[in-house]
Every structure is written in C-alpha cells, then in structure tokens.
C-alpha positions in Angstrom: 75.8 46.8 130.7 76.9 49.1 133.5 76.4 52.8 132.8 79.1 55.2 133.7 78.1 58.7 134.7 80.7 60.7 132.8 79.9 58.8 129.5 76.2 59.3 129.9 76.6 63.0 130.7 78.9 63.5 127.7 76.2 61.9 125.5 73.6 64.3 127.0 75.9 67.3 126.4 76.2 66.2 122.8 72.5 65.9 122.3 71.9 69.4 123.7 74.3 70.8 121.1 72.7 68.9 118.3 69.0 69.3 119.2 68.9 72.8 120.9 71.8 74.5 119.1 71.4 72.8 115.8 75.0 71.8 115.5 76.1 69.1 113.0 76.2 65.7 114.7 79.5 64.5 113.4 81.3 67.8 114.4 79.7 67.7 117.8 80.9 64.2 118.4 84.5 65.1 117.4 84.4 67.9 119.9 82.8 65.8 122.8 85.0 62.8 122.3 88.0 65.1 123.2 86.5 65.9 126.7 88.5 63.2 128.5 91.8 61.8 127.1 91.4 58.8 129.4 88.5 57.4 127.4 89.3 54.3 125.5 87.8 53.0 122.3 84.9 51.3 124.0 84.0 54.5 126.0 84.1 56.6 122.8 82.1 53.9 121.0 79.4 54.0 123.7 79.1 57.8 123.4 79.0 57.8 119.6 76.5 55.0 119.3 74.2 56.4 122.0 74.2 59.9 120.4 73.6 58.7 116.9 70.9 56.3 118.0 69.0 59.0 119.9 69.4 61.4 117.0 68.1 58.7 114.6 65.1 57.9 116.6 64.4 61.4 118.0 60.8 61.6 117.0 59.9 58.1 118.3 61.7 58.5 121.6 60.3 62.0 122.1 56.8 60.7 121.6 57.4 57.8 124.1 59.1 60.2 126.6 56.4 62.8 126.1 58.9 65.6 125.6 59.2 68.3 122.9 61.8 70.7 121.6 63.4 72.8 122.9 64.7 70.0 125.1 65.5 70.9 128.8 68.3 68.8 130.4 65.7 66.7 132.3 64.1 66.1 128.9 67.4 64.8 127.4 67.8 62.5 130.3 64.3 61.2 129.7 65.2 60.5 126.0 68.3 58.6 127.3 66.2 56.6 129.7 63.9 55.5 126.8 67.0 54.5 124.7 68.4 52.5 127.6 65.1 50.8 128.5 64.5 49.7 125.0 67.9 48.1 125.0 67.3 46.3 128.3 69.9 48.4 130.1 69.2 48.8 133.9 68.9 52.5 134.7 71.0 53.5 137.7 69.5 55.4 140.6 70.8 58.8 139.7 69.0 62.1 140.7 69.2 63.3 137.0 67.0 60.4 135.8 63.4 60.2 137.0 61.9 56.8 138.0 61.5 55.0 134.7 58.1 53.3 133.9 59.6 50.4 132.0 56.4 48.6 131.1 54.7 51.8 129.8 57.8 52.7 127.7 57.7 49.2 126.0 54.0 49.3 125.6 54.1 52.8 123.9 57.0 51.6 121.7 54.8 48.6 120.5 51.9 50.9 119.9 53.8 53.6 117.9 55.7 51.1 115.9 52.5 50.4 113.9 52.6 53.9 112.5 55.4 54.4 109.9 56.2 58.1 110.7 56.8 57.1 114.3 58.3 53.7 113.6 60.9 55.1 111.2 61.1 58.4 113.2 60.7 61.0 110.5 58.8 64.3 110.1 55.3 64.2 108.6 56.3 66.2 105.5 59.2 63.9 104.7 57.0 60.8 105.0 54.4 62.4 102.6 57.1 63.4 100.0 58.7 60.0 100.1 55.5 58.1 99.8 54.3 60.2 96.9 57.6 59.8 95.1 58.3 56.1 95.7 55.1 54.5 96.7 55.5 51.1 98.5 59.3 51.2 97.9 59.4 54.1 100.5 58.8 51.6 103.3 61.8 49.5 102.3 64.1 52.5 101.7 63.2 54.1 105.0 63.9 50.9 106.9 67.3 50.6 105.2 68.2 54.3 105.8 67.6 53.8 109.5 70.3 51.1 109.7 73.8 52.1 110.9 76.1 52.8 107.9 79.0 50.4 107.3 82.5 51.9 107.2 83.8 51.5 103.6 87.3 52.5 102.4 88.4 53.2 98.9 91.9 51.8 98.2 94.0 54.5 96.6 95.2 52.8 93.4 98.1 55.4 93.1 99.7 53.6 96.1 98.1 50.2 96.7 95.4 47.7 95.7 92.4 46.5 97.8 94.1 43.2 98.5 97.3 44.8 99.6 95.4 47.3 101.7 93.6 44.4 103.5 96.9 42.9 104.5 98.3 46.3 105.6 95.3 46.9 107.7 95.3 43.4 109.2 98.9 44.1 110.4 97.4 47.1 112.2 94.6 45.0 113.8 91.9 46.3 111.4 89.8 43.4 109.9 88.2 44.0 106.5 86.6 42.3 103.5 86.5 43.0 99.8 83.1 44.0 98.4 81.8 42.3 95.2 81.1 44.6 92.3 83.0 47.5 93.9 86.6 47.2 92.5 88.2 49.7 94.9 86.2 49.0 98.1 87.4 47.5 101.4 84.8 47.3 104.1 85.5 47.2 107.9 84.1 44.1 109.7 84.1 46.1 113.0 83.9 49.9 113.5 87.2 51.4 114.3 88.8 54.8 114.1 90.9 54.3 110.9 92.1 57.9 110.8 94.7 57.2 113.4 96.2 54.3 111.4 99.5 54.5 109.7 97.8 53.3 106.4 95.7 56.4 106.4 98.6 58.7 107.2 100.5 57.1 104.3 97.6 57.9 101.9 96.7 54.3 101.1 92.9 54.9 101.4 90.1 57.3 101.9 86.8 56.7 103.7 84.1 56.7 101.0 80.8 54.9 100.9 80.6 52.1 98.3 77.8 53.9 96.3 79.8 57.1 96.1 82.7 55.1 94.7 80.6 54.2 91.6 80.3 57.8 90.5 83.9 58.5 89.3 84.0 55.2 87.4 80.7 56.1 85.7 82.4 59.1 84.1 84.5 56.7 82.0 87.8 58.6 82.3 91.2 57.6 80.9 94.7 59.0 81.5 95.6 62.2 79.8 92.0 63.7 79.7 90.9 67.1 80.9 88.3 66.4 83.5 86.3 69.0 85.5 84.7 68.2 88.9 82.3 71.1 89.2 81.1 70.7 92.8 84.2 69.1 94.2 83.8 70.0 97.9 86.6 68.3 99.9 87.3 66.1 97.0 86.3 62.5 97.6 85.4 61.9 94.0 88.1 64.2 92.7 90.8 62.0 94.3 89.1 58.9 92.8 89.2 60.5 89.4 92.9 61.4 89.8 93.6 57.8 90.7 91.6 56.4 87.8 93.6 58.7 85.5 96.9 57.4 87.0 98.0 61.0 87.7 98.0 61.7 83.9 96.1 64.6 82.4 94.3 67.2 84.4 91.5 67.2 87.0 90.1 70.7 87.6 88.3 70.7 91.0 85.9 73.6 91.4 83.7 74.7 94.3 82.2 77.9 95.7 83.8 77.2 99.1 87.5 77.9 99.3 87.8 76.1 102.7 86.7 72.8 101.2 89.2 73.1 98.3 92.0 73.8 100.9 91.0 70.5 102.5 91.1 68.8 99.1 94.7 70.1 98.6 95.7 68.5 101.9 94.0 65.2 101.0 95.6 65.2 97.5 99.1 65.7 98.9 98.6 62.7 101.3 97.1 60.6 98.4 100.0 61.4 96.1 97.5 62.9 93.5 99.5 65.4 91.5 97.2 66.2 88.5 94.6 68.1 90.5 94.2 71.9 90.1 91.7 73.7 92.4 89.6 76.7 91.3 87.3 78.7 93.5 84.1 79.7 91.7 84.0 83.4 92.8 82.4 84.5 89.5 80.9 83.0 86.4 84.2 83.7 84.5 85.8 80.7 86.3 83.6 78.1 84.5 82.9 80.2 81.3 86.6 80.0 80.4 86.2 76.2 80.2 83.1 76.2 77.9 83.6 73.5 75.2 87.1 72.5 76.6 86.5 69.5 78.9 86.6 65.8 77.9 84.6 64.9 80.9 82.5 66.9 83.4 81.2 65.7 86.7 78.2 67.5 88.3 77.9 66.0 91.8 75.0 68.3 92.4 73.8 69.8 95.7 70.8 67.8 96.8 68.6 66.9 99.7 71.0 64.1 100.7 68.1 61.8 101.5 70.2 58.8 100.4 72.7 59.5 103.2 70.4 59.5 106.2 72.0 56.3 107.5 75.3 58.1 108.1 73.8 61.6 108.8 70.6 60.9 110.8 70.4 64.5 112.0 69.6 65.4 108.3 66.1 64.2 109.0 65.6 67.1 111.5 67.6 69.8 109.5 65.8 69.5 106.2 62.8 71.7 105.6 59.9 71.1 103.1 60.7 74.2 101.0 64.3 73.1 100.6 63.3 70.3 98.2 62.1 72.7 95.5 65.0 75.1 96.1 67.5 72.4 95.5 65.7 71.1 92.4 65.8 74.6 90.9 69.5 74.9 91.8 70.3 71.6 90.1 68.6 72.7 86.9 70.6 75.9 86.9 73.9 74.0 87.4 73.1 71.6 84.6 72.4 74.5 82.2 75.6 76.3 83.0 78.1 73.5 83.7 77.1 71.3 80.8 78.5 73.9 78.5 82.0 72.9 79.6 81.7 69.5 77.8 83.3 69.6 74.4 81.6 68.0 71.4 82.0 64.2 71.7 82.7 64.5 75.4 80.7 63.1 78.3 79.1 64.3 81.5 77.9 62.6 84.7 75.1 64.2 86.8 75.0 62.6 90.2 73.1 63.1 93.5 73.0 61.3 96.9 69.2 61.5 96.9 66.5 58.9 96.2 63.8 61.4 95.0 63.0 61.1 91.3 62.5 64.9 91.0 66.1 65.4 91.8 67.2 62.5 89.6 65.6 61.0 86.5 63.0 63.8 86.3 65.7 66.4 86.5 67.6 64.8 83.6 64.4 64.4 81.5 63.7 68.1 82.1 67.3 69.1 81.1 67.2 67.1 77.9 64.1 69.1 76.9 65.9 72.4 77.3 67.9 74.3 74.6 71.2 73.3 76.2 70.0 69.7 76.7 69.3 69.1 73.1 73.1 68.9 72.5 73.2 65.8 74.7 72.0 62.2 74.6 71.4 60.0 77.7 73.8 57.1 77.5 72.6 55.3 80.7 71.5 56.1 84.2 71.4 54.1 87.5 69.5 54.4 90.7 71.3 52.9 93.7 68.8 51.7 96.4 69.9 51.6 100.1 67.3 48.8 100.5 69.0 46.7 97.8 72.6 47.5 98.5 72.9 48.4 102.2 74.9 51.5 101.1 73.9 55.1 100.5 71.2 56.0 98.0 72.6 57.5 94.8 71.6 58.4 91.3 73.9 58.7 88.3 73.3 59.7 84.7 75.9 59.5 81.9 75.3 62.0 79.1 77.2 62.4 75.8 77.5 65.7 74.0 76.8 65.3 70.3 79.9 65.7 68.1 
C-alpha cells in the first residue's frame, strides 16, 4: 500500500483532536472527512479505518512507541508508524516520521500481546472491573469488543420490508444480507456510506445495531397502545416502536435533551412515523402526569456503554472508574420514578448497552426488592453477548405490573 501524505496528515489531525482535546471520535471524523472534497470513498475509508484502529489500540501502540499523553505531533506520527509497521506497510521517507525500528516494534508487540490489558488495549481499572464481573468470559467479550462493528440497517416496516430493501439497495450498488433471528435487520457486506443513498433519504431504513433492534420487540407492543420511551435520545428505538405499532396509538418520546428530540422529529418525518409525540423532561411534572397511564414503558437507561466499544472505541479512554457507580445509582433512580408510569397490567422493559451485571440483572434484582418494585414481576430477561453474536452487548428485562 502506498501512503499519501495528505491522508496520513488528516488522520494525525483527527487523532490530535480525539486524544488531546478529548473530542468524540465519530464527530471528529465527520469534520476531518470534509477537509478535501476531492477525496474518494477509498481515501475516506483509509482515514476512518486508520483513526479508529489507532484509537482502539491506543494503549498497546503507545506502549510500543514509548509515548504518553498528552501526545505531541511527533508522538502521533510514532503511533501511526507502529500502526503501519504492524500491517506490513512500508513507511515513506518523510521528515515527520523518525526512522522506524521494524524488528523492535514487532518484538515488543509479541511480548505485550501476552498480557491482556495490553493485548486488548484497555485501562487497568476497566480490566479489573470486567474480570471481577465476568470471570473467564471477560477474555472472550473483550476480544469481540475489539473487532470492527458490522453496519446493520433496520428496514422501516412503515415503508418497506427487509427483502424489498435488499433489492432497492442492490440497485444502488450496496450489497447486503438478511440476518437470521433479527426480523428487521439487513447487514452490509462491505462498509459504505449509506446516508447518501436515495433509500435512506426516502426513509426506508435506519442504521441500528442488530442487538439494539431486539429492544423494541421485547416490549411486546401492539397497534393502539400508549407507549412511553423515557430516555428516547435521538429516537432509534422510538422509531422502531412506531413502526411495530403501524402508526396506530401513541408513542411518547421523552428526554432531558431538547436537541436530541429535535433530531428525533426530523428522523420521524423521514420515516413517515406519525404517532410520535416528543416531551422534554424539564421538571418531574412531565412524567408524573403519566403515572399509571401507560400500557408500555421503555427505560433504555443511561449506562457505561461497555457493550458498544466495538463501534465507539474512544469510550475506553473516556470512561472513568467512578462513573460506574454513578450510573448504577442513576439507573436505580430512573427505575423507581419511571416505573410508576406503567398502568396495572401493563409492561415495562429496562435495557442497557452494557455487559456488567451490576447495571443489568443485579439492578433489576435490587429494583424488585424496593417498595415500587414489589408491584412488578420479572417476566423474562436476556443478556446479549458480543462474543456470541458479533453485535453490541445488551441487556433487556421485561417486567409486568401486577393488575
């Protein structure tokens, strides 16, 4: 592979923003990929893949390159040189890149690969937390979480079917496959920017990981119900609920961030979802008005996001040890408040994109032991393992309120 100076420099610029200015990786890439309109799909692919790889393996590469944060520009080029060397790419004779000791880099890689925290490139505290929570399974989950995430679409059943969507995308030179046991899922065979496709503009699909697509179905909704999505965000699961309800009934999408709900409105318009109403949670009155009035309630709770590291590798470096307990406390508080919206005989799903038991089954066990929790029974729950599925890690619990 021949390296092009402008592409390598763009990748280094992106790494500087992510590592030194703590900007979000996906947002940085959107910004950097606009630097030069002449870049084609392959050029953009090179920048994105390089940046995500170096972010994913930051600790391992830093150890090999013998550099530490904050990273100077020469440090970032050293990280790039390690990345390229381990891929067998010949390093050009540029003044920005020091002479590269190829044999020493490969030797150090082999040596560090024997130690899990370096091999899987994670902070010490995260390795300890994961091992304590999951035991031997932690090794398998970590290895899976360090693989590149597949691109999965959810066919919008208000406008098309997965089979029809495959044909539509094939006409636009996007090859896909159906995914067993995921009724709405269509997976790309090769990474492409699907957001520029006519099918996306027509609202035929949303990009949504296969594991995430299981959550709305778990809620067991039917047309005509009143359903509340309490932590809707930009509405991936809200839109799925609206589609499953065939635009009949009411989906109330709530969030503390007004900007996210505005994005949801734009997405709903494109998707042709007309039964969604957004409400900003700017006081407790917003959800207290709904106590005892919802057929179904979804609590897609804030969490560590440990199950999504394959698509957000920078999360490894952003999470802090004290955040785990903070988020567990927040989840308990939301369960206590939002569960009151479920009417007698109604159902609720609690979901996270984490693989830590304390955010998942332990959280539900603790809730059921509370005063509010005694009104509910656990119908079923499910842990989705990245190691077993190749998709994000998730947890879902379906609870029924006693009549």
